[in-house]
N, C-alpha and C positions, 0 to 999 in steps of 0.2 A: 422591458423586464431586465433586471440585472440579477445574475446568479453567479455564485461562487461554486466552482466545480473542482473537487480535490480527490485524491486517491492515495492508496498505499501509505497509510499512517503508521502502521507497524508499531503500535504501542508507544509512540513517541509523543507524549502529551505536551511538552513545551513547544514542539514544532507545530502541533495542531492548534494550540491556543494562539500562537503567534500569527498563523494564517487567518484564523477567525477574527482576531483583533485588528488585523490589517485592513479588513473591509467589513466593518460592523453593520453597515446600512444596506446590505444587499436584500433583495426580495426573497431569495431562496438559496439554500445550500444543498448541493448534490454531492454524494460520496460514492466513489466507484470501487469500494471494497478494500480488502486487506487492512482492516481496522486494527487487527491484533497480530502478534507473533514477531519475535525478534525486536522487542523494545521493552523498556522497563515498567510501563504503566498500561497494560492492556485493559484493565477494568476501567480506569479513568478515561481512556479514549472511547470505549464503548459508551459510557455514560454521556460524554460530551457530544458524541455524534447523535445519540438518541435525542438529546436536548435541542441540537441546533440544525440537524439535517432533515429535510423533509422527504427527500428521495434518496434511497440507499440501495446499492446492489451488493451481492455477495462476492468476495474474493476467494482465491484458492487457499490462502492461508487461514481465512476465516473457516472454511470447510475443514481444513486439517485440524484446527484446534477444537472444533466441535466434535470430530471423530475421536480425538485423543481424550477429551473430557469424559466421554462415555466409556472409554477403555481404561481410564486411570485406576479404578479400584483393583483391577487384576494385573496391571502393567508392571513389569519388572523395572527396578531402579536403573536409569540410564547411566552410562559411563562417560560418554563424550559430552562436551559442553553444549553443543547444538541441541542434542536430545534432552539434556537437563533443562535447557532454556524452554524448549517446547513443553515439557512436563510442567515446569514452573508456571508458564503462561496459562495452561489449561486449569491449573489449580487455583489461579487468582480469580477466575470468573465464577459468578454465581450461576445457578441453573437458569435463572431468569435471563441473564445476559447471554448465556449459551443458546437458549431458546430463541432469543432475538436474532442472533447471528444465523442460526439454522433456518429461520423463517424468511430471511432476506431473499428477494428474487434474483435470478441470474441476469435479468434484463428489464429495463423500464423504457417504454416508448412515450415520448412527450411531444406536444405541439408547443414550440416556443417562438413567439412572434412570427407565426406563419411558416416556421421551418419544422420539418419532421426530424426529431432528434432521438437517438438511441443512447442510453446509458448502459455501459457494460464494464466489467473488469478487464476482460481480454476480448479478442476478436471471436466471432461466432464459431468458426471451424478450427479444429485442432491442427497444430503444425508448429513450425519453428517460430522463435520469437521474432517479432516485427520491430526492428530497430529503425532509427531515423534514416539510415542510408540503405534500407532494404530495397531490392529491385521492385518495380511496380508490379511485375508479374507475380512475385511472391506475396506482396500485400493483397493483390486481387484474389489469390488462391485461398486466402484465409477469410475472405468475405463470402457471403451467400447472396441469394437473389432478393432478399427482402428489401423493401423500399425505405430509404431514409435519405435525408439531406446531409446530416452530420451525425457521426458516431463518436462519442467520447469514451475513451478507455484509459487505463493505467497500465499496471503490471510490469512494464520494463523499466520504470523509474527514470525515464528520460523524456522530457517534453519535446513534442514535434507536431507538425501539421502536414498532412499529405492530401493531395487531390487525386482521387481515383475516378476517372471519368467525370461525371457531374456530382460525385459524392465527396464529402470531406471526412477524413479520419484524423481525429485529434487526440493525441496522448497528452494528458495533463501533467505527467511527471509524478513525483512522489513528495509527499509531505515529510514523512518520517525517516526515509532511507534514500535520499536523493543520490543520483549517480551521474550528475552533470558537472562534476569537478569543482564545485565551489561551496558545497555544504549547506546552501540555502534551501529552505523548503520551497517547492514549486507548486503552482496551481494555475488555474485558468479563470478568467472572468468572461461571462457572456453578458453583453449589454445591447439590447435591441437588435440582436442578430450579428453583432460584431464580437469576434473572439480575440482576446488578448492574453498573452502569457505573462506571468508575474513570478517573482521570487521574493522571499522575505527571510531575513536573518532571524535566528532564534537563539535561546540560551543553550547551546550545545553542551556546555560544561555541566549544566544542570542535568541533562539527559545522561551524560557519562557518570556523574556522581550517583544518580539513581541506579545505574547499572551495577555500580560497585557494591550495592547492597544485595545483589542476587548471588545465589550459590554457584558462581562460575569462577574459573581459574583467572588469576591476574593476567597472564599473557593473552587470554581470550578477550577479556574486557579491554585491555590496552589496544588490541587490534581493532576491535569495534569502535573504540574511541577515535582512532585515526580515520576509520571509514567515515564516521559522522563529521569529523572536522573538515575533511577534504572532499567529501562528496564522491567517493569512489570505493566500491567494494571489490577487493581482490579475492575472488572466489578460489583461485588456485592456492593462494597462501592460507586462506581460511581452511580449505580441505586438508592441507598439509599439517596444520596445527591440530585439527580434529584427529587425524591419523596418529599423530605423535601422542596425543592424550589417550587414545584407545590403547596404543602399544604400552604406554607407561602403566596403565591400570591393569594390563594383562600380565605384567612381570611379577 
């Protein structure tokens, strides 16, 4: 069996389309969540995943947008760009799309070519982010006693594979918001039990052009454009810009 496994699309439809087009003849497509939020086309990404992915789990950003969708009628207009983007994202989705996101499971267990496989957005137990260089003891502390051979996750937007005892943990990286310093969408292919990592270039300028149509400040859009181009999100700089925006609106 050959399966495309992807995660963290974040409303970036050009990146999602590029990954799907790169491997059109797979037997299955699995999605590990965060389909929406912090991208210019959340509705288009939901629709494309519904069309193409057979197994899909829920991400934390999917949960956040579902909650916000139901809160929108009485929500106060946001001031900072990040909150504006969140509200805008929720407003783009239909109730049917939101119900789809809300109904996604947290975890899916599969038997793939004789291997026990778990699909999740993040690790089972709460705790700090598990980055590629995390200590084995920290990784093990985020796993529980359930039986599996391979667990596929996303969430940290950086692809890697770790062996913890006789189990494999595979982070497939991010389609729409990669953070491995080259701006390409990343994904994993499973073929008869063999796992390979892949990257694909996409039309990042199209994504940035779509973002310029949103009700966000020019400095904020410019910053996100650089993040997408270079595959690195400077959260400290982003937070400082958000704080400056709030202060400016308070004057």
